[in-house]
C-alpha positions as CSV (number, residue, x, y, z in Angstrom):
1,M,-12.3,-6.7,7.0
2,T,-15.1,-4.2,6.6
3,T,-16.3,-2.0,9.4
4,T,-20.0,-1.4,9.7
5,T,-21.6,1.2,11.4
6,K,-25.4,1.5,12.1
7,A,-26.4,4.9,10.3
8,K,-23.9,6.6,12.4
9,R,-23.3,10.2,11.5
10,I,-19.5,11.1,11.2
11,G,-19.9,13.7,13.9
12,D,-21.0,10.9,16.4
13,M,-17.9,8.6,15.5
14,T,-14.8,8.5,17.6
15,V,-11.6,9.3,15.8
16,D,-10.5,5.7,16.1
17,E,-13.8,4.5,14.3
18,L,-13.4,7.0,11.5
19,Q,-9.7,6.1,11.0
20,S,-10.6,2.4,11.0
21,I,-13.3,3.1,8.2
22,I,-10.9,5.2,6.3
23,R,-8.1,2.5,6.7
24,D,-10.2,-0.4,5.6
25,T,-11.5,1.6,2.6
26,M,-7.8,2.2,1.6
27,H,-7.0,-1.5,2.0
28,E,-10.1,-2.5,-0.2
29,F,-9.2,0.1,-2.9
30,I,-5.7,-1.3,-3.1
31,D,-6.5,-4.9,-2.6
32,P,-10.2,-5.9,-3.6
33,D,-9.6,-9.2,-1.7
34,Y,-8.6,-7.5,1.6
35,G,-10.4,-9.2,4.5
36,L,-11.4,-12.4,2.6
37,L,-10.4,-15.7,3.8
38,L,-8.9,-18.6,2.0
39,R,-10.7,-21.8,1.9
40,P,-9.0,-24.4,3.9
41,D,-8.2,-26.7,0.8
42,I,-6.7,-23.7,-1.0
43,E,-4.7,-22.7,1.9
44,K,-3.3,-26.3,2.3
45,E,-2.5,-26.3,-1.6
46,L,-0.5,-23.2,-1.3
47,K,1.5,-24.4,1.6
48,E,2.3,-27.5,0.0
49,S,3.4,-25.5,-3.2
50,R,5.6,-23.5,-1.0
51,K,7.3,-26.6,0.5
52,Q,7.8,-27.9,-3.0
53,R,9.3,-24.7,-4.1
54,K,11.8,-24.8,-1.2
55,K,12.8,-28.2,-2.2
56,G,13.3,-27.2,-5.8
57,E,10.4,-29.3,-6.9
58,G,7.3,-28.3,-9.0
59,S,6.9,-26.7,-12.4
60,T,8.3,-23.7,-13.9
61,L,6.1,-20.9,-15.0
62,D,7.0,-21.7,-18.7
63,A,6.2,-25.4,-18.2
64,A,2.9,-24.6,-16.6
65,K,1.9,-22.1,-19.3
66,K,2.9,-24.8,-22.0
67,Q,0.8,-27.4,-20.2
68,L,-2.2,-25.1,-20.1
69,G,-1.6,-24.1,-23.8
70,L,-0.9,-20.5,-22.8
71,P,1.5,-18.2,-24.9
């Protein structure tokens, strides 16, 4: 979630606007994906994966790594 300002000087900003820019910058620094949206198909897959996990279904990390040929 990026806040944009049109060539506004810091002195012309409200405290809330400046705080919002600082907050967004910190979020983006900590998490580069901050503010990005998931594609609907990926969101659906993640929700299904969570349901499977709650039921005790799905693959373990070790099984997935083995299937993918990872160490």
